C-alpha positions as CSV (number, residue, x, y, z in Angstrom):
1,M,-24.0,-49.6,114.9
2,S,-23.4,-51.6,118.1
3,W,-24.5,-50.1,121.5
4,T,-22.9,-51.1,124.7
5,T,-25.0,-51.2,127.8
6,P,-23.1,-51.2,131.1
7,K,-23.4,-54.4,133.0
8,R,-21.7,-53.5,136.3
9,A,-21.2,-50.3,138.3
10,F,-19.2,-49.1,141.3
11,I,-20.2,-46.3,143.6
12,G,-17.6,-44.6,145.8
13,A,-16.2,-41.4,147.2
14,A,-12.9,-40.1,148.4
15,A,-11.1,-36.9,149.5
16,A,-7.5,-36.0,149.4
17,E,-4.9,-33.2,149.6
18,G,-2.3,-32.3,147.0
19,G,0.3,-29.8,146.0
20,T,-2.3,-28.1,143.7
21,K,-6.1,-28.4,143.4
22,L,-5.6,-30.7,140.3
23,N,-3.2,-32.9,142.2
24,A,-5.7,-33.1,145.1
25,F,-8.3,-34.2,142.6
26,D,-5.9,-36.8,141.1
27,N,-5.0,-38.1,144.5
28,A,-8.7,-38.6,145.3
29,L,-9.1,-40.5,142.1
30,L,-6.1,-42.7,143.0
31,K,-7.8,-43.6,146.3
32,L,-10.8,-44.8,144.4
33,G,-8.7,-46.9,142.0
34,I,-9.5,-44.8,139.0
35,G,-6.5,-42.5,138.8
36,N,-4.9,-44.1,135.8
37,V,-7.9,-44.0,133.4
38,N,-9.7,-41.4,131.3
39,L,-13.1,-40.4,132.8
40,V,-15.8,-40.0,130.3
41,K,-18.6,-37.8,131.9
42,L,-22.0,-39.4,131.7
43,S,-25.4,-38.0,132.5
44,S,-27.3,-39.9,135.1
45,V,-29.4,-42.8,133.9
46,I,-28.7,-46.3,135.1
47,P,-29.6,-49.3,132.9
48,A,-31.8,-52.1,134.1
49,H,-30.4,-54.9,136.2
50,I,-27.0,-53.4,136.8
51,E,-24.7,-55.4,139.2
52,W,-23.0,-53.3,141.8
53,M,-19.3,-54.0,142.6
54,D,-17.7,-53.3,145.9
55,K,-14.5,-52.0,144.4
56,V,-12.7,-51.1,141.2
57,H,-10.1,-53.7,140.1
58,D,-8.1,-54.7,137.0
59,V,-8.9,-51.5,135.0
60,P,-6.4,-51.1,132.1
61,I,-4.3,-47.9,132.2
62,G,-5.7,-45.3,129.9
63,M,-9.1,-47.0,129.6
64,L,-12.1,-44.7,128.6
65,L,-14.2,-45.2,131.7
66,P,-17.9,-44.0,131.6
67,T,-18.4,-42.1,134.9
68,V,-21.0,-39.9,136.6
69,Y,-19.1,-37.8,139.1
70,A,-19.4,-34.8,141.4
71,H,-16.2,-33.0,142.5
72,I,-15.0,-29.9,144.2
73,E,-11.6,-28.5,145.0
74,S,-10.4,-25.7,147.3
75,D,-7.3,-24.1,148.5
76,E,-9.0,-21.8,151.1
77,P,-7.9,-22.9,154.6
78,G,-10.7,-23.7,157.0
79,M,-13.3,-24.4,154.2
80,T,-15.2,-27.7,154.4
81,I,-16.0,-29.1,151.0
82,S,-18.1,-32.2,150.1
83,A,-19.1,-34.2,147.1
84,A,-22.0,-36.6,147.0
85,L,-23.9,-38.9,144.5
86,G,-27.3,-40.3,145.2
87,V,-28.4,-43.4,143.3
88,G,-32.0,-44.4,143.0
89,I,-32.9,-47.9,141.9
90,S,-36.4,-48.5,140.6
91,K,-38.8,-51.3,141.6
92,N,-37.7,-54.6,140.1
93,N,-34.4,-53.0,139.1
94,E,-35.8,-51.8,135.8
95,G,-33.4,-48.8,135.8
96,G,-32.4,-45.9,137.9
97,L,-31.1,-42.4,138.3
98,I,-28.0,-40.8,139.7
99,Y,-27.9,-37.2,141.0
100,E,-24.7,-35.4,141.9
101,Y,-23.8,-32.4,144.1
102,A,-20.7,-30.7,145.3
103,G,-20.3,-27.7,147.5
104,Y,-19.0,-25.9,150.6
105,C,-20.9,-28.0,153.1
106,T,-20.7,-31.1,155.2
107,K,-21.2,-34.5,153.6
108,E,-24.4,-35.0,155.5
109,E,-25.8,-31.8,153.8
110,A,-24.7,-33.0,150.4
111,E,-26.3,-36.4,151.0
112,R,-29.6,-34.7,152.0
113,I,-29.5,-32.7,148.8
114,V,-28.9,-35.7,146.5
115,K,-31.6,-37.7,148.2
116,K,-34.1,-35.0,147.5
117,M,-32.9,-34.8,143.9
118,V,-33.4,-38.6,143.4
119,E,-36.9,-38.5,145.0
120,E,-37.9,-35.6,142.7
121,G,-36.4,-37.4,139.6
122,F,-38.4,-40.5,140.4
123,A,-41.6,-38.6,141.1
124,N,-41.3,-36.7,137.8
125,R,-41.1,-40.1,135.9
126,G,-43.8,-41.8,137.9
127,W,-41.2,-44.5,139.0
128,E,-41.2,-46.2,142.4
129,L,-38.0,-45.9,144.4
130,A,-37.0,-49.3,145.7
131,E,-33.5,-48.6,146.8
132,F,-31.3,-45.5,147.6
133,K,-27.5,-45.6,147.6
134,V,-25.3,-42.7,148.5
135,A,-21.5,-42.0,148.3
136,S,-20.0,-38.9,149.8
137,A,-16.7,-37.5,150.8
138,E,-15.8,-34.4,152.9
139,I,-12.6,-32.7,153.7
140,T,-11.6,-29.5,155.5
141,V,-8.8,-27.6,153.8
142,K,-5.7,-27.2,156.0
143,D,-2.4,-26.0,154.6
144,K,-2.7,-27.8,151.2
145,P,-5.3,-27.7,148.4
146,A,-8.0,-30.4,148.9
147,A,-10.5,-32.2,146.7
148,A,-13.6,-34.3,147.3
149,I,-15.1,-36.6,144.6
150,A,-18.0,-39.0,144.5
151,V,-18.4,-41.4,141.5
152,V,-20.5,-44.0,139.8
153,V,-18.3,-45.9,137.3
154,M,-20.0,-48.0,134.7
155,F,-18.4,-51.1,133.2
156,P,-19.4,-52.7,129.9
157,Y,-18.3,-56.1,131.2
């Protein structure tokens, strides 16, 4: 059996409206450049020496794309929703962890929650946190359903 370890990753977040909650989710994915792929949900461990990309590009339509993501949708006017991912990179880039959160809160609150999660995950493993990255999105529902999503996409190439 051959195992594929991701070589590159992208972290990002977006929020969007749509005619339905699912369309809002889809529109947020389109903003991130991953609306035409199949997301494969991952847990939250980052391999060693991953290279971080600044954007997603040249992804074939229908590709199975390994992704850690947090998302939330709402159609309740006046509600603020947020999604965030916190990424911790260990000393010497020997690996890392991703923690996700989505809820009825501001993006700053969601960011604080994922930072605490990353710190606890590192402490539980006895790892030294060398770098913290965060991606978050927030939207207040108006007259259309809305969605917020934060992602880490892993690429095998």
